[in-house]
C-alpha positions in Angstrom: 116.0 239.9 142.4 113.0 239.3 140.2 115.2 238.1 137.4 117.0 235.5 139.6 113.8 234.0 140.9 112.7 232.1 137.7 116.3 230.9 137.2 116.5 229.6 140.8 113.1 228.0 140.4 114.2 226.2 137.2 117.4 225.0 138.9 115.4 223.6 141.9 112.8 221.9 139.7 115.5 220.4 137.4 117.5 219.1 140.4 114.4 217.7 142.0 113.5 215.9 138.7 117.0 214.4 138.5 116.8 213.1 142.1 113.4 211.6 141.6 114.4 209.9 138.3 117.6 208.4 139.8 115.5 207.0 142.7 113.1 205.4 140.3 115.9 203.9 138.2 117.6 202.4 141.3 114.2 201.0 142.6 113.7 199.2 139.3 117.2 197.7 139.3 116.8 196.4 142.9 113.7 194.2 142.3 115.3 190.9 143.2 114.4 191.1 146.8 110.7 192.0 146.4 107.8 190.6 144.5 107.2 187.3 142.9 110.0 185.6 141.0 109.3 185.1 137.3 109.7 181.5 136.1 109.8 181.1 132.4 107.3 178.5 131.1 108.8 175.3 129.5 109.0 175.1 125.7 105.8 173.8 124.1 105.0 171.6 121.1 102.6 172.3 118.3 100.6 169.1 117.7 98.3 168.7 114.7 95.9 165.8 114.9 94.1 164.6 111.7 91.1 162.3 112.1 90.0 160.3 109.1 87.8 157.3 108.3 89.7 154.1 108.1 87.7 152.8 105.1 87.9 155.8 102.8 90.4 158.2 104.2 87.9 161.0 104.3 88.1 163.5 107.2 85.8 163.1 110.2 84.2 166.5 111.1 83.3 167.5 114.7 85.2 164.6 116.4 86.1 165.3 120.0 89.9 165.1 120.4 90.7 165.0 124.1 94.3 165.4 125.5 95.0 164.0 128.9 98.5 165.2 130.1 99.9 162.3 132.2 102.1 162.6 135.3 103.4 159.0 135.8 100.2 157.0 135.8 98.1 160.0 137.1 95.9 162.1 134.8 96.6 165.9 135.3 93.3 167.0 133.7 92.1 167.2 130.1 91.7 169.6 127.2 89.1 168.9 124.6 89.1 170.2 121.0 86.8 169.6 118.0 88.0 168.8 114.5 87.2 171.2 111.6 85.7 170.3 108.2 89.2 169.0 107.2 89.3 166.6 110.2 92.1 168.6 111.8 92.7 170.2 115.2 95.8 172.0 116.5 97.0 172.4 120.1 100.2 174.2 121.1 100.2 174.4 125.0 101.6 170.9 125.8 105.2 171.0 127.1 107.9 169.1 125.2 109.0 165.9 127.1 105.5 165.2 128.6 103.4 162.1 127.9 99.8 162.8 126.8 96.9 160.3 126.5 95.0 161.1 123.3 91.4 160.1 123.1 89.2 160.6 120.0 85.4 160.2 120.2 83.2 160.5 117.1 79.6 159.6 116.5 79.3 156.3 114.6 83.0 155.3 115.2 84.9 153.2 117.8 86.5 155.3 120.5 90.3 155.7 120.0 92.8 156.0 122.7 96.7 155.9 122.8 99.5 157.4 124.8 102.0 159.7 123.0 105.4 161.0 124.1 105.9 164.6 123.1 109.5 164.7 121.9 109.5 167.2 119.1 108.4 170.8 118.8 106.2 170.1 115.8 104.2 166.8 115.6 101.6 165.5 113.3 99.3 162.6 114.3 96.9 160.8 112.0 94.0 158.8 113.6 92.1 156.3 111.4 88.7 155.8 112.9 87.0 152.4 112.5 83.3 151.6 112.4 82.1 149.6 115.4 82.1 145.9 115.0 79.5 143.4 116.0 78.9 143.0 119.7 80.4 139.9 121.2 77.8 137.4 122.5 78.4 134.1 124.4 75.2 132.7 122.8 76.6 132.7 119.3 79.3 130.5 117.9 82.6 132.3 117.0 85.3 131.1 114.7 88.5 129.7 116.2 90.5 132.3 114.2 89.2 135.0 116.5 91.0 133.2 119.4 88.0 131.8 121.2 86.3 128.4 121.3 82.7 127.8 120.5 80.5 126.9 123.5 77.9 125.4 121.2 80.0 122.4 120.0 79.2 119.0 121.6 82.0 117.3 123.6 84.3 114.9 121.8 82.9 111.3 121.5 86.2 109.5 121.5 86.6 109.6 125.2 86.0 106.2 127.0 83.5 106.0 129.8 85.0 105.9 133.3 85.3 102.5 135.0 85.2 101.7 138.7 88.6 101.1 140.2 87.8 97.5 141.4 86.3 96.4 138.1 88.2 94.0 136.0 89.2 95.1 132.5 86.7 94.1 129.9 87.8 91.8 127.1 85.9 91.4 124.0 85.9 88.1 122.2 87.4 88.2 118.7 84.9 88.1 115.9 84.5 84.5 115.0 82.4 83.1 112.2 80.7 79.8 112.6 82.3 77.3 110.5 80.3 75.8 107.8 81.4 72.5 106.3 
């Protein structure tokens, strides 16, 4: 009897282990009714932005590159990155097919802004930053090539003065020279 006891104990423990493992496996296979459903994220694009000076083509270090993902005309937030010493920054969390408004701000340069459609898995964008121009003033004359008229120019002198409606038209006598005989 003493010899059968360890054998029976081993059989009971082994069968209990098989039953528990089969319950665990069946619980894992039947998870569709419980818990949160997993939704795979959309594929994302890798976007490399390079910021350089327009005049020399040299990189602009520490420029703020701001991504505004757009939903129609609405902004869904923003993500800001800084450029490295090569003027480059990389982002890889924007979904393919979205529209993103790209804004670049750097000290000593004009602010840049443009909308981009993310249509490829790997994109490269080069931004050429310009120095700020002279501020526009209404008190200075500007050339017509810029598309504006000067406000300092006097009015044209070829316009005839206005006449009253009941006045007779003026006639000027022809130039006549006195005759000398």
